[in-house]
C-alpha positions, 0 to 999 in steps of 0.5 A, a space after each residue: 966424255 970422249 967419243 971416237 968418230 970413224 973416218 966418215 963422221 959416224 961413231 962406232 957401232 952399236 952407238 947405244 953401247 959406245 955413246 956415253 961415259 969414257 973409254 975404259 982401259 983396253 984390257 977390260 974391254 978385251 976381257 969382255 970380248 974374250 968372254 963374249 967369244 967364249 959364249 959364242 963358242 959355247 953357242 956354236 957347240 950347242 948348235 953343232 950338238 943339236 945337228 949331230 943329235 938329229 943326224 945320228 941314229 940313237 936308240 930313242 924315240 924319233 920324237 924325243 930325238 927331234 925334240 932334243 935336237 930342237 932344244 939344243 939348237 934353240 939353246 945355242 941361238 939363245 946363248 948367242 943372243 944372250 952373249 951379245 946382250 951381256 957384252 953390250 951391257 958390260 961394255 956400257 957399265 964399264 964406260 959409265 963407271 957403274 957395277 957390272 950386270 949380274 950373271 943370274 940369267 946365265 946360271 939358268 942357261 948353264 943349268 939347262 945345258 947340264 940337264 940336256 947333257 945328262 939326257 944325252 948321256 942317258 940316251 947314248 
């Protein structure tokens, strides 16, 4: 078990991710980080879409437009949190040499995004 220490004697952050197992091949860690960044881009796109739906005047009821905006921004924030949790769980699994976590929860959010996109397409 190896653990790298920073110059001040403190370990890498977050400690609960890096505190066990062995250092995985850097290619796998980089792939995990690229996936994390892709989910963050998706989260930012959802937040931007929510802001756009709120600002642009649509031929929909104001309550529906506001609700859709809040739903998109909320989904974007949830995607960001889930992306970070997924990254951390995958990094821990790689360090401990166990199977990567399943992506079942992400499928639910993917279906939700498709449903919101369908509603947006109907409104526009």
